[in-house]
C-alpha positions as CSV (number, residue, x, y, z in Angstrom):
1,M,0.0,0.0,0.0
2,S,1.4,3.4,-1.0
3,A,1.9,6.2,1.4
4,M,-0.7,8.3,-0.5
5,S,-3.4,5.6,-0.1
6,R,-2.6,5.3,3.6
7,R,-3.1,9.0,4.0
8,D,-6.4,8.9,2.1
9,E,-7.7,6.1,4.4
10,A,-6.6,8.0,7.5
11,S,-8.4,11.2,6.3
12,D,-11.6,9.2,5.6
13,A,-11.5,7.7,9.1
14,M,-11.3,11.1,10.7
15,P,-14.6,12.7,11.6
16,S,-15.6,15.8,9.7
17,P,-14.8,19.1,11.4
18,A,-18.4,20.2,10.9
19,A,-19.8,17.1,12.6
20,P,-19.4,18.3,16.2
21,G,-21.0,21.6,15.2
22,L,-24.0,19.8,13.7
23,R,-24.4,17.6,16.8
24,R,-24.4,20.7,19.0
25,F,-27.5,22.0,17.2
26,L,-29.3,18.7,17.1
27,P,-31.1,19.2,20.5
28,L,-32.2,22.6,19.3
29,L,-33.6,21.1,16.2
30,V,-35.5,18.5,18.2
31,I,-37.0,21.3,20.4
32,A,-38.0,23.3,17.3
33,A,-39.6,20.1,15.7
34,G,-41.5,19.5,19.0
35,I,-42.9,23.0,19.0
36,A,-43.9,22.7,15.4
37,A,-45.6,19.4,16.1
38,V,-47.6,20.7,19.0
39,F,-49.1,23.5,17.0
40,A,-49.5,21.5,13.8
41,L,-51.4,18.8,15.6
42,D,-53.3,21.4,17.7
43,L,-52.2,19.5,20.9
44,D,-52.4,22.7,22.9
45,R,-56.2,22.4,22.8
46,F,-56.0,19.9,25.6
47,L,-54.5,22.6,27.9
48,S,-57.7,24.4,28.6
49,F,-60.3,24.6,31.4
50,S,-62.9,23.0,29.2
51,A,-60.7,20.0,28.3
52,L,-60.0,19.5,32.0
53,A,-63.6,19.7,33.0
54,E,-64.7,17.3,30.3
55,N,-62.1,14.7,31.2
56,R,-61.8,15.2,34.9
57,Q,-63.6,12.0,35.9
58,H,-61.4,9.9,33.6
59,L,-58.3,11.6,35.0
60,Q,-59.3,11.2,38.6
61,A,-60.0,7.5,38.0
62,F,-56.7,7.0,36.3
63,V,-54.9,8.6,39.2
64,A,-56.8,6.5,41.7
65,D,-55.9,3.3,39.9
66,N,-52.4,4.1,38.8
67,Y,-51.1,6.8,41.2
68,A,-47.3,6.3,40.6
69,L,-47.7,6.1,36.8
70,A,-50.0,9.1,36.8
71,A,-47.5,11.2,38.9
72,L,-44.7,10.2,36.5
73,A,-46.8,11.1,33.5
74,Y,-47.7,14.4,35.0
75,V,-44.1,15.3,35.7
76,A,-43.0,14.3,32.2
77,A,-45.9,16.2,30.6
78,Y,-45.0,19.3,32.6
79,A,-41.3,19.1,31.9
80,L,-42.1,18.7,28.1
81,A,-44.4,21.7,28.1
82,V,-41.8,23.9,29.8
83,A,-39.0,22.6,27.5
84,L,-41.1,23.4,24.5
85,S,-42.4,26.7,25.9
86,V,-46.0,25.6,25.2
87,P,-48.7,28.0,26.4
88,G,-50.9,26.4,29.0
89,A,-48.5,25.7,31.9
90,L,-50.9,27.4,34.2
91,I,-53.6,24.9,33.3
92,L,-51.1,22.1,34.0
93,T,-50.4,23.6,37.4
94,L,-54.0,23.8,38.3
95,T,-54.4,20.2,37.1
96,G,-51.7,19.1,39.4
97,G,-53.5,20.6,42.4
98,F,-56.8,19.1,41.2
99,L,-55.5,15.6,40.7
100,F,-52.8,15.3,43.4
101,G,-53.7,17.7,46.1
102,L,-51.8,20.5,47.8
103,V,-48.6,18.9,48.9
104,A,-48.0,16.3,46.2
105,G,-49.2,18.6,43.5
106,T,-46.7,21.3,44.5
107,V,-43.8,18.8,44.7
108,L,-44.6,17.2,41.3
109,T,-45.2,20.5,39.6
110,V,-41.9,22.0,40.9
111,L,-40.1,18.9,39.8
112,G,-41.6,18.9,36.3
113,A,-41.0,22.7,35.8
114,T,-37.4,22.4,37.0
115,L,-36.6,19.5,34.8
116,G,-38.1,21.2,31.8
117,A,-36.3,24.5,32.6
118,I,-33.0,22.6,33.0
119,A,-33.5,20.9,29.6
120,I,-34.1,24.1,27.7
121,F,-31.2,25.8,29.6
122,L,-28.8,23.0,28.5
123,V,-30.0,23.1,24.9
124,A,-29.6,26.9,24.7
125,R,-26.2,26.9,26.4
126,T,-24.9,24.1,24.2
127,A,-26.2,25.3,20.9
128,L,-26.0,29.1,21.2
129,G,-24.4,30.2,24.4
130,D,-20.7,30.1,23.4
131,A,-21.4,31.7,20.0
132,L,-23.4,34.6,21.5
133,R,-20.8,35.2,24.2
134,A,-18.0,35.2,21.6
135,K,-19.8,37.9,19.6
136,A,-20.8,39.9,22.7
137,G,-19.5,43.5,23.0
138,P,-17.9,45.1,26.1
139,F,-21.3,46.1,27.5
140,V,-22.8,42.6,27.3
141,Q,-19.6,41.1,28.7
142,K,-19.8,43.5,31.7
143,L,-23.5,42.7,32.1
144,E,-22.6,39.0,32.1
145,A,-19.9,39.4,34.7
146,G,-22.3,41.3,37.0
147,F,-25.1,38.8,36.5
148,R,-22.9,35.8,37.2
149,E,-21.5,37.4,40.3
150,N,-25.0,37.7,41.8
151,A,-26.7,35.0,39.7
152,L,-28.6,33.3,42.5
153,S,-30.1,36.6,43.8
154,Y,-31.1,37.9,40.4
155,L,-32.6,34.6,39.3
156,L,-34.6,34.3,42.6
157,V,-36.1,37.7,41.9
158,L,-37.0,36.8,38.3
159,R,-38.5,33.5,39.5
160,L,-40.4,34.9,42.4
161,V,-41.8,37.9,40.6
162,P,-42.8,37.1,37.0
163,L,-41.4,40.3,35.5
164,F,-40.5,38.4,32.4
165,P,-42.0,35.3,30.7
166,F,-40.9,32.0,32.3
167,W,-39.4,30.8,28.9
168,L,-37.3,34.0,28.7
169,V,-35.9,33.5,32.2
170,N,-35.0,29.9,31.2
171,L,-32.9,31.1,28.2
172,V,-31.1,34.3,29.3
173,P,-29.0,32.6,32.1
174,A,-27.7,30.1,29.5
175,F,-26.4,33.0,27.4
176,L,-24.8,34.7,30.4
177,G,-22.8,31.7,31.5
178,V,-24.7,31.0,34.7
179,P,-23.6,27.7,36.3
180,L,-26.2,24.9,36.0
181,S,-26.2,24.3,39.8
182,T,-27.0,27.9,40.5
183,Y,-29.7,28.0,37.8
184,A,-31.3,24.8,39.1
185,L,-31.3,25.9,42.8
186,A,-32.8,29.3,41.9
187,T,-35.5,27.7,39.8
188,V,-36.5,25.3,42.5
189,L,-36.6,27.9,45.3
190,G,-38.0,30.7,43.2
191,I,-41.1,28.9,41.8
192,I,-42.2,27.2,45.0
193,P,-44.3,30.1,46.4
194,G,-46.2,30.9,43.1
195,T,-46.7,27.2,42.4
196,F,-48.1,26.6,45.8
197,V,-50.7,29.4,45.3
198,Y,-51.9,28.1,42.0
199,I,-51.9,24.5,43.2
200,S,-54.2,25.6,46.0
201,V,-56.5,27.1,43.4
202,G,-56.4,23.8,41.5
203,N,-57.1,21.9,44.6
204,G,-60.6,23.5,44.7
205,L,-61.4,23.0,41.1
206,G,-63.9,20.2,41.7
207,A,-66.4,22.6,43.4
208,V,-65.8,25.2,40.7
209,F,-66.6,22.7,37.9
210,D,-69.6,21.4,39.8
211,A,-70.9,25.0,39.9
212,G,-70.2,25.4,36.2
213,G,-67.7,28.2,36.8
214,T,-64.1,29.0,36.2
215,P,-61.4,29.4,38.9
216,D,-60.6,32.9,40.2
217,L,-57.0,33.4,39.1
218,S,-56.9,36.9,40.6
219,L,-56.0,35.3,43.9
220,V,-52.3,35.7,43.3
221,T,-52.7,39.5,43.0
222,K,-54.3,39.9,46.4
223,P,-52.1,41.7,49.0
224,E,-52.1,38.8,51.5
225,I,-50.6,36.6,48.7
226,L,-48.6,39.1,46.7
227,L,-46.8,41.0,49.5
228,P,-45.1,37.9,51.1
229,I,-43.8,36.9,47.6
230,L,-42.5,40.4,47.0
231,G,-40.9,40.3,50.4
232,L,-39.1,37.2,49.5
233,A,-37.9,38.8,46.3
234,L,-36.5,41.8,48.2
235,L,-34.9,39.5,50.7
236,S,-33.1,37.7,47.9
237,L,-31.5,41.0,46.9
238,V,-29.9,41.6,50.3
239,P,-26.6,39.8,49.3
240,V,-26.3,42.0,46.3
241,A,-26.9,45.2,48.3
242,Y,-24.4,44.0,51.0
243,K,-21.7,43.4,48.4
244,R,-22.1,46.8,46.9
245,F,-22.1,48.5,50.3
246,K,-19.0,46.6,51.4
247,G,-17.3,47.5,48.1
248,K,-18.0,51.2,48.6
249,S,-16.9,51.1,52.2
250,N,-13.6,49.4,51.3
251,G,-13.1,51.9,48.5
């Protein structure tokens, strides 16, 4: 065998330089295909009060007969809905309270939401994070450094007080280089209060459906509910304020 033929075989055996790049975007393509499938097949129609009311007896019977499987299916469905950023997560949250009760519903919902948020975070960081940071200007790089320094506090505020859509808060930390552990911890802690409130609403859906009405979702804006959540958000900013105060005093 000639030296040239050996070089040709070696070059054929080496993976294409473009292959790692394509594999990096594969999860993003899967997410995009999933979103397209949801809307093409009109699957989001099942995430409505009317669909829940029509199927509540079947759902309750399934949970009663297959509790563990139903809980697993609920967590998986919630994680998928969050990962695909499908509208209707609120309906799923109320469903969790309706089917599983206050405590179990809260635990299962927080678990599903966190898993879905972590999934889309990892996809965004793998596919786009490095490229966006490489093209970022000085201002964005300064913003990234400041955000990462106080990532847990900032993320807690964004999770506790829905200033921005949930899907946006899932993506931005991936582009700013926030560690996965910090992101996951802030997600779990930050969504518990709001989830608990909506789960409590869902826990009383049976009586609402029997009366032919719809749940009162304005509950979360009442002062006795909203003020404690805002208090937690302000409390999470204490470490940021302390760092700045200490920095000025040292200066």
